[in-house]
C-alpha atoms as one frame of an Amber mdcrd trajectory, in Angstrom:
protein
  20.051  17.209   7.241  16.480  17.330   8.562  16.096  17.057  12.333  12.414
  17.977  12.665  10.549  15.440  14.804   8.106  13.094  13.119   4.392  13.624
  13.744   2.604  11.503  16.320   1.472   8.034  15.188  -2.164   7.385  14.288
  -2.818  11.051  13.391  -6.133  12.753  12.738  -7.192  12.440   9.092 -10.011
  14.675   7.922 -10.784  13.721   4.324 -11.704  17.198   3.119  -8.463  18.576
   4.571  -6.088  15.900   3.314  -7.729  15.174  -0.048  -5.913  17.769  -2.243
  -2.442  16.767  -1.061  -3.258  13.047  -1.083  -4.531  13.267  -4.657  -1.372
  15.120  -5.694   0.858  12.504  -4.044  -1.188   9.716  -5.621  -0.533  11.095
  -9.095   3.152  11.759  -8.409   3.594   8.222  -7.062   2.814   6.913 -10.565
   6.151   8.283 -11.767   8.366   6.184  -9.510   5.849   3.374  -9.345   5.758
   2.702 -13.064   9.450   1.804 -13.014   8.463  -1.297 -11.009   6.725  -2.598
 -14.144  10.155  -3.122 -15.697  11.077  -5.612 -12.973  10.404  -9.376 -13.253
   6.704  -9.987 -12.745   5.857 -11.489  -9.354   2.495 -13.267  -9.026  -0.321
 -10.932  -8.018   1.936  -7.924  -8.717   4.306  -8.432  -5.812   6.934  -6.579
  -7.872   4.817  -3.396  -7.889   4.617  -2.842  -4.142   6.329   0.182  -2.634
   7.780   0.183   0.873   6.962   2.589   3.683  10.244   4.140   4.822  11.401
   6.179   7.840  10.847   9.373   5.805   8.050   8.499   3.372   7.621   5.705
   0.844   9.855   4.292  -1.864  10.279   1.711  -4.569  12.391  -1.297  -3.813
  15.538  -1.651  -5.901  15.014  -1.133  -9.619  17.223  -1.753 -12.622  18.017
   0.239 -15.764  20.684  -1.746 -17.551  23.609  -1.881 -15.140  22.206   0.952
 -12.998  20.482  -0.035  -9.745  18.254   2.639  -8.232  15.349   3.496  -5.939
  12.838   6.333  -6.055  11.980   7.652  -2.583   9.153  10.074  -1.809  10.474
  11.665   1.377   7.336  13.227   2.836   9.074  14.435   5.990  11.549  16.372
   3.829   9.267  17.486   0.962  11.427  15.992  -1.741  11.849  13.008  -4.035
  15.293  11.419  -3.937  16.595   8.987  -6.533  19.480   6.966  -5.142  21.393
   5.028  -7.771  24.602   3.109  -8.186  25.550   5.984 -10.495  24.782   8.820
  -8.067  22.056  10.537  -6.074  19.725  13.401  -7.053  16.682  15.101  -5.528
  13.830  17.312  -6.636  11.214  19.061  -4.512   7.727  17.915  -3.563   5.714
  21.094  -4.004   2.540  22.532  -5.520   2.354  22.203  -9.280   1.322  19.866
 -12.067   2.167  16.240 -12.664   3.392  17.115 -16.155   5.910  19.647 -14.814
   7.072  17.231 -12.122   7.559  14.433 -14.658   9.526  16.706 -17.008  11.837
  17.760 -14.147  12.160  14.155 -13.027  13.258  12.927 -16.466  15.768  15.769
 -16.781  17.133  15.154 -13.279  17.650  11.374 -13.574  18.997  11.350 -17.138
  22.637  11.895 -16.004  22.290   8.811 -13.777  21.527   6.629 -16.793  17.846
   6.198 -15.918  15.569   6.398 -18.977  12.101   7.964 -19.194   9.115   5.771
 -18.421   7.943   3.410 -21.147   4.291   4.383 -20.652   2.709   7.522 -19.247
  -0.902   6.344 -18.908  -2.596   6.343 -15.486  -5.195   3.556 -15.839  -5.849
   3.112 -12.118  -6.843   6.754 -11.595 -10.252   7.275 -13.239 -10.174   9.975
 -15.883  -6.493  10.805 -15.395  -4.642  11.930 -18.538  -1.142  10.690 -19.413
   1.507  11.977 -17.026   2.998  14.436 -19.523  -0.477  15.854 -20.311  -1.624
  16.200 -16.683  -1.255  19.973 -16.412  -3.751  20.582 -13.589  -2.165  22.689
 -10.868  -2.457  20.874  -7.545  -1.642  22.027  -3.999   0.823  20.452  -1.620
   0.571  20.940   2.144   3.722  19.820   3.998   1.832  19.334   7.250  -0.668
  17.034   5.545   2.171  15.154   3.870   3.747  14.518   7.261   0.477  13.146
   8.627   0.103  10.986   5.519   3.499   9.485   6.313   2.540   8.998   9.970
  -0.649   7.175   8.985   1.283   5.011   6.521   3.916   4.127   9.110   1.283
   3.284  11.725  -0.688   1.097   9.338   2.440  -0.563   7.943   3.519  -1.594
  11.442   0.096  -3.113  12.130  -0.122  -4.945   8.796   3.422  -6.271   9.121
   2.713  -7.616  12.603  -0.540  -9.164  11.386   1.037 -10.893   8.399   4.288
 -12.013  10.047   3.160 -15.444  11.350   1.524 -16.516   8.078   3.333 -19.508
   6.566   1.835 -19.354   3.098   2.627 -17.053   0.211   2.421 -13.397   1.213
   4.116 -10.450  -0.466   5.457  -7.914   2.043   2.892  -5.438   3.302   3.283
  -2.252   1.350   1.856   0.578  -0.741   0.114  -0.009  -4.046   1.064   3.054
  -6.076  -1.812   2.459  -8.514  -4.544   2.848  -5.915  -2.446   4.594  -3.238
  -3.569   2.101  -0.612  -1.590  -0.031   1.804  -2.285  -3.743   1.875  -1.272
  -7.071   3.357  -2.359 -10.099   1.328  -2.394 -13.802   2.050  -2.757 -16.614
  -0.482  -3.636 -20.241   0.257  -2.235 -21.665  -2.981  -5.565 -22.492  -4.614
  -5.876 -20.922  -8.080  -8.737 -18.720  -9.251  -9.755 -17.972 -12.839 -10.215
 -14.190 -13.035 -13.205 -12.749 -14.943 -12.211 -12.318 -18.616 -13.995  -8.955
 -18.681 -11.410  -7.443 -16.338  -8.372  -5.589 -17.745  -5.266  -7.744 -18.072
  -3.489  -6.066 -15.157  -6.455  -6.918 -12.910  -6.626 -10.480 -14.203  -2.949
 -10.934 -13.327  -3.694  -9.684  -9.808  -6.570 -12.084  -9.144  -5.104 -15.516
  -9.843  -5.392 -17.062  -6.381  -7.721 -17.262  -3.400  -6.914 -14.222  -1.291
  -7.470 -12.594   2.053  -6.485  -8.933   1.884  -6.477  -6.305   4.628  -5.518
  -2.735   3.878  -5.990   0.993   4.347  -7.186   3.808   2.085  -7.164   7.581
   2.521 -10.631   7.829   0.954 -11.993   8.991  -2.388 -15.115  10.604  -3.828
 -17.051   7.333  -3.600 -16.044   6.712   0.012 -14.794  10.002   1.491 -13.438
   8.691   4.762 -10.025   7.213   5.595 -10.204   3.694   6.923  -9.326   0.037
   6.782 -10.771  -2.419   4.319 -10.668  -6.185   3.937 -11.955  -8.770   1.521
 -11.967 -12.518   1.095 -11.826 -13.677  -2.511 -13.893 -15.573  -3.368 -16.208
 -14.357  -0.577 -17.618 -17.088   1.665 -21.314 -17.178   2.592 -22.606 -15.645
   5.800 -20.693 -12.363   5.908 -23.860 -10.439   6.770 -23.793 -11.725  10.352
 -20.054 -12.315  10.797 -18.019 -10.965  13.713 -15.196  -8.815  12.366 -13.504
  -8.301  15.720 -14.275  -4.570  16.072 -17.870  -3.349  16.557 -17.562  -0.562
  13.973 -16.490  -2.939  11.167 -19.193  -3.348   8.515 -19.749  -5.665   5.551
 -20.669  -3.808   2.336 -22.003  -6.485  -0.038 -22.288  -4.198  -3.075 -18.604
  -3.302  -2.796 -17.491  -6.742  -1.627 -15.581  -5.097   1.203 -15.474  -5.123
   4.981 -14.724  -1.577   6.133 -13.549  -0.100   9.417 -13.315   3.696   9.901
  -9.918   5.169  10.776 -11.314   7.050  13.741 -12.771   3.843  15.197  -9.232
   2.448  15.313  -7.188   5.504  16.337  -9.563   6.365  19.198  -8.896   3.082
  21.006  -6.280   2.648  23.732  -4.128   0.506  21.421  -4.829   1.280  17.736
  -2.293  -1.227  16.427  -3.820  -4.050  18.463  -7.289  -3.004  17.270  -6.216
  -3.106  13.615  -4.623  -6.526  14.093  -7.746  -7.821  15.869  -9.826  -6.745
  12.866  -7.440  -8.422  10.425  -7.270 -11.625  12.471 -11.071 -11.781  12.634
 -11.371 -11.476   8.861  -8.848 -14.257   8.352 -10.648 -16.450  10.910 -13.820
 -16.092   8.835 -11.919 -17.275   5.754 -10.915 -20.386   7.720 -14.300 -21.020
   9.325 -16.575 -20.195   6.389 -14.324 -20.141   3.342 -12.517 -23.440   3.749
  -9.063 -21.965   4.191  -6.481 -24.255   5.879  -6.379 -23.823   9.656  -2.646
 -24.506   9.983  -1.096 -21.607   8.040  -0.804 -19.154  10.940   1.621 -19.573
  13.827   2.030 -17.616  17.050   3.329 -14.039  17.067   6.817 -13.665  18.511
   9.808 -11.512  17.691  13.068 -12.839  16.313  14.757 -12.866  19.715  12.151
 -15.332  20.962  12.530 -17.397  17.780  16.288 -17.542  18.276  15.771 -19.421
  21.567  12.612 -21.465  21.046  11.392 -23.867  18.338   8.722 -22.166  16.262
   7.317 -25.124  14.324   6.023 -28.475  15.399   7.707 -31.439  13.680   5.646
 -33.038  10.937
């Protein structure tokens, strides 16, 4: 049993320092994540979201015939644990290749009745080979992994609080294993026809008007951890919009509003700052994008809701 204390919330995240371990985790997350593709499709890929857990991140319950299982990446314990109705097994998170990890994973879960993945391609990671051919040796820093978890947990708490009062369709805030980003999305119910030039998986993720707020650890194109947001389709007038936090910037070429991690974590209340940013983006969707103005209620916890009416009668 691990008793080591968790790292402080809203940790420092230097891209050059965290990048090797983050990239390794991103590739390894494809292994557990691809099992979500065998679950019933939820609009806009709600079935593919992973949950942030008290020790790392994990799939929600999955099914292989009569076997029910989850795949948990326990970053505070440097291991991957598969918990199934047929048993429980673990294998280490450590330096090495994706191909070696996948081979060990398949061997380890086979006695539980869990089959190999149906596809080993990694289409959301540019240039990545199939999992069983990805032999590049990658590092793994346990300290970085712990800070990755801390950042995920901090962001997840903020995104969950932001999304809680929304009355429309909203998948739970969570981790997209394909892009290794956390996101909270809101839909107003109006359909959108995706561009036919996009891959099918992207078309199936762009079928409704959306406001999304999320967090990325950074990549070669944007080597800085931070928050992002977008309104799809984008309303006019974003060049001079107020995004709630002075450091938030609209990037028209990318179609994203971005907010650096350090601009959030350096404030007296980072969670409140992140929520203020998200609320401001949604307010723009209402004011300039024609979104309904009655889909968001007040923020209260369940104890308050157990004693007070939360909705006005129609």
